[in-house]
C-alpha positions in Angstrom: 46.8 64.4 9.6 45.6 60.7 9.8 43.6 59.1 12.1 44.8 56.2 15.0 42.8 53.1 14.1 42.4 50.1 16.1 41.1 46.6 13.8 39.0 44.2 16.4 39.6 40.2 15.2 42.7 41.3 13.3 43.4 37.6 13.0 40.5 36.3 11.8 39.7 36.5 8.2 37.8 39.4 8.0 40.5 41.2 10.7 42.9 40.3 8.2 41.1 41.0 5.5 40.3 44.5 6.6 43.5 45.6 7.6 44.4 44.4 3.9 42.1 47.6 2.5 43.0 49.8 4.6 46.4 50.0 2.9 45.4 48.8 -0.4 42.7 52.4 0.0 45.6 54.2 1.6 43.2 55.0 4.5 44.7 58.2 6.3 46.4 56.5 9.7 48.4 58.0 11.9 48.6 54.9 14.2 46.8 51.7 13.7 45.9 48.4 16.6 45.6 44.9 16.0 43.3 43.9 18.8 42.0 39.6 19.5 41.5 36.9 22.3 44.1 36.3 24.4 44.9 33.7 22.9 46.4 35.4 19.8 48.0 38.0 22.0 51.8 38.5 21.0 51.0 37.1 17.4 51.7 39.1 14.7 49.8 40.2 11.5 50.3 41.7 8.4 49.5 45.4 7.4 48.7 44.8 3.5 51.5 44.6 1.5 53.3 47.5 3.6 56.0 45.1 4.7 54.8 46.0 8.2 53.8 44.1 10.8 51.9 44.7 13.5 51.7 43.0 17.2 48.2 41.4 18.1 47.2 42.8 21.7 44.8 41.4 24.4 41.4 43.1 24.2 40.9 42.4 28.1 43.1 44.9 28.6 43.6 47.2 25.7 42.9 50.5 26.4 40.7 52.7 23.5 41.0 56.1 25.5 42.5 58.5 22.3 41.5 56.3 19.3 39.7 57.7 16.9 38.3 54.6 15.0 37.7 50.9 15.7 36.7 48.4 13.4 35.2 45.2 15.2 35.2 42.1 13.4 34.6 39.8 16.1 31.1 37.8 16.8 28.2 39.4 19.1 29.3 38.2 22.5 32.8 40.1 22.6 31.2 42.8 20.7 28.8 43.4 23.4 31.5 43.9 25.9 33.7 45.5 24.0 32.3 47.9 21.6 30.0 50.1 24.6 33.8 50.1 25.6 35.2 51.9 23.1 32.0 54.1 22.5 32.2 55.7 26.0 35.5 56.0 25.7 35.4 58.1 22.5 36.2 55.8 20.0 33.9 55.3 17.3 32.9 51.6 16.4 32.4 50.2 12.9 30.9 46.5 14.2 30.6 44.0 11.3 28.2 41.8 14.1 24.7 41.5 13.9 24.3 42.8 17.6 23.2 46.5 16.8 22.3 46.2 13.2 18.4 46.7 14.0 18.9 48.8 17.2 16.9 51.9 16.2 19.8 54.4 17.8 22.5 52.5 15.3 22.8 53.3 11.7 23.0 50.8 8.9 25.3 51.8 6.4 25.9 50.9 2.9 27.9 54.2 1.5 26.7 53.9 -1.8 22.9 53.5 -0.7 22.5 55.6 2.9 25.6 57.3 3.3 23.7 61.0 5.1 22.5 57.9 8.0 25.7 58.0 8.9 24.8 61.5 10.9 23.5 59.3 13.5 26.1 57.4 14.8 26.5 60.1 17.4 24.0 58.5 19.8 25.9 56.0 20.3 28.9 56.3 19.1 28.3 53.1 17.2 28.0 52.4 13.2 26.6 48.9 11.4 27.8 46.9 9.0 25.1 45.0 7.3 25.0 41.5 7.0 27.2 40.1 3.8 24.6 38.9 1.8 22.5 42.1 2.0 25.4 44.5 0.9 26.1 43.2 -2.4 22.2 43.0 -3.2 21.0 46.6 -1.8 24.2 48.2 -3.9 22.6 46.6 -6.6 19.0 46.9 -5.7 19.4 51.1 -4.8 20.1 52.8 -8.4 17.2 50.6 -9.7 14.6 51.9 -6.9 15.3 55.6 -7.5 14.4 54.6 -10.9 11.4 52.8 -10.9 10.3 52.2 -7.2 11.1 48.6 -6.2 7.8 46.9 -4.6 8.7 43.4 -3.8 12.6 41.6 -4.1 12.4 37.4 -4.0 16.0 36.6 -3.8 17.9 33.2 -3.7 21.6 33.4 -2.6 24.5 31.0 -3.4 26.8 32.1 -0.6 30.2 30.7 0.5 31.9 29.0 2.8 34.2 31.9 3.8 30.5 33.7 5.3 30.9 31.0 7.9 34.7 31.5 8.9 38.0 29.7 8.9 36.3 26.7 10.4 33.8 26.6 7.4 36.7 26.7 4.8 38.6 24.0 6.2 36.0 21.7 6.6 35.2 22.5 2.8 38.8 21.6 2.2 39.1 18.5 4.3 35.9 17.3 3.1 36.5 17.5 -0.8 39.9 15.9 0.2 38.0 12.9 1.8 35.7 12.2 -1.4 38.7 12.2 -2.8 40.7 9.5 -1.2 37.6 7.3 0.0 37.7 8.5 3.3 34.7 9.1 5.9 33.3 12.5 5.4 32.0 13.8 9.1 29.9 17.1 9.2 31.4 19.8 11.5 30.7 23.3 11.1 27.8 23.0 8.7 24.2 20.6 9.6 25.3 18.3 6.8 28.1 17.8 4.0 29.1 20.7 2.1 31.7 19.4 -0.3 29.8 18.7 -3.4 26.4 19.8 -2.3 24.2 22.6 -1.1 22.5 23.3 2.5 19.7 25.2 2.4 20.0 26.3 5.7 22.0 29.2 7.1 21.7 30.7 11.1 18.9 29.2 12.8 15.2 28.5 12.2 13.2 30.7 13.1 9.3 30.6 14.1 7.9 30.9 10.7 10.3 28.3 8.6 12.5 31.1 7.7 16.1 31.2 9.0 17.6 33.9 10.5 19.6 34.4 7.6 16.7 34.9 5.4 15.1 37.1 8.1 18.1 39.7 7.9 18.3 39.9 4.3 14.3 41.2 5.2 14.8 43.6 8.3 18.1 44.8 6.7 16.5 45.9 3.6 13.8 47.9 4.9 16.1 49.8 7.3 19.1 50.4 4.6 17.0 51.1 1.7 13.0 51.4 2.1 10.5 50.0 4.6 8.0 49.6 1.8 9.9 47.0 -0.1 8.6 43.9 0.2 11.2 40.5 0.1 11.7 37.3 0.3 14.9 35.2 0.5 16.0 31.5 0.4 19.6 31.2 1.8 22.1 28.8 0.3 25.2 27.7 1.4 27.2 26.3 -1.4 30.7 24.5 -2.4 32.8 27.7 -2.7 35.5 29.2 -0.5 35.2 33.0 -1.3 32.8 34.8 -3.0 28.7 35.0 -3.1 26.2 35.3 -5.6 22.8 36.2 -5.8 19.8 35.4 -8.4 17.4 38.2 -7.8 13.7 38.4 -9.3 12.6 42.1 -8.5 8.9 43.4 -9.7 8.3 47.2 -9.9 5.9 50.3 -9.4 7.1 51.8 -12.5 7.8 50.6 -16.5 11.8 49.6 -16.7 13.6 48.0 -19.1 16.7 45.5 -19.1 18.6 48.3 -21.5 17.5 50.8 -18.9 18.7 48.8 -15.9 21.8 48.1 -17.5 22.9 51.6 -18.4 21.5 52.9 -14.9 23.7 49.5 -13.7 26.5 50.8 -15.5 26.6 53.9 -14.1 26.2 53.4 -10.8 29.1 53.6 -7.9 29.9 50.2 -6.5 29.0 48.3 -9.2 30.4 46.1 -12.4 28.0 45.3 -15.2 29.8 42.6 -16.8 26.1 41.1 -19.2 27.1 39.9 -22.3 24.5 37.7 -23.4 26.6 34.6 -24.9 28.9 32.0 -22.8 31.0 32.5 -20.9 29.6 36.8 -21.0 28.7 36.4 -16.7 30.7 36.5 -13.5 31.0 33.8 -11.2 32.5 34.1 -7.6 35.9 32.7 -8.5 36.5 35.8 -10.8 35.0 38.3 -8.2 37.6 37.3 -5.6 40.1 40.0 -4.4 37.5 42.6 -5.9 36.1 45.5 -4.5 33.0 45.8 -7.0 29.8 43.8 -7.2 29.3 42.4 -10.2 25.8 42.1 -12.5 24.8 39.8 -15.1 21.9 38.4 -16.7 19.7 41.5 -16.8 16.6 40.3 -18.2 13.4 41.2 -18.2 10.7 38.9 -16.2 7.2 38.4 -18.4 5.3 36.8 -15.7 4.6 40.3 -13.8 4.0 43.8 -15.1 7.3 45.6 -14.4 9.5 42.8 -13.9 13.3 42.6 -13.9 16.0 38.9 -12.9 19.4 39.3 -12.4 22.5 37.9 -11.1 25.0 39.5 -8.8 28.1 38.3 -7.4 30.7 39.7 -5.1 33.7 38.8 -2.5 31.6 38.8 0.1 34.8 39.1 2.8 34.9 42.4 0.9 32.0 44.5 0.2 30.3 42.3 2.3 32.5 42.9 5.2 35.6 44.5 5.2 35.7 46.9 2.6 32.2 48.0 3.6 33.8 48.8 7.0 36.7 50.8 6.2 34.3 52.6 3.2 32.2 53.5 6.2 35.4 54.5 8.2 36.3 56.8 4.9 32.4 58.2 4.7 32.7 59.2 8.7 36.3 60.7 8.2 35.0 62.7 5.0 31.6 64.5 7.2 32.5 63.9 10.8 36.2 63.5 11.7 37.6 65.7 9.7 42.1 66.0 10.5 44.0 68.4 8.8 
């Protein structure tokens, strides 16, 4: 016996990926619905490679009564309207927007890191999915924190344009083409040209000079992993279509060697260690596309602090950073609470 599952935002990048991953992982489904805005009503979306096509329904008229789980992959504005509606009708919402992440009554979950926190979902019937850059980082940090206790993290992200949606991907493609044929390059989605460039600016600026994306990494890491961890982030948009990369420097309370860290990461859930100290002995974002794992490379000791490590991690941001993590939350919810059969 399976679940009745709704994918909200089914025509977007993350929504389509949710459908793919539900099919790939053979999530137990009795019935699935694809829901989006009125302008997408009547379109058809594929349910992975099953050959099944699903007609998109208008969210304005959708009744969530009798549905078990709704995976939301829309922005905060529509989520604010429809997530409470779904939750009040008895459907558990797993939300990919930033709206509920810091709500104390809504658990913020990465299943490999804090699975027990999901038990708090009953307060609002809503579970939050973290920011894409936070998700892959905390999967990497968790086993190291368990071993040596993390004091401080300095991270620089190299985030792909798919993190800004289809418009971001289209802009990179169009600007790259324009440069090759000599046409003018006009930024629309981003503040400066993204083709053959990097932009140290994701989301809005805050009063202290950081951006909201950087703030999210700080507060979400504290909520998911440990409120005592100090973290500073610099988030950068790079001309890569899919796959976020992060250079992470970690300072620990206790001693840990690079070799110990490699051994721990090799066995950690959700992580694939590819760390050969030779040309090409590391993973780049192009190589992680379509995979479930968070890849870790370049693990080495930082000699400038007493107990320090530096490492490199990459992950498919549409998967672990969004759709995969949401489906993993649904799997965890099923195992712990919504048992069928």
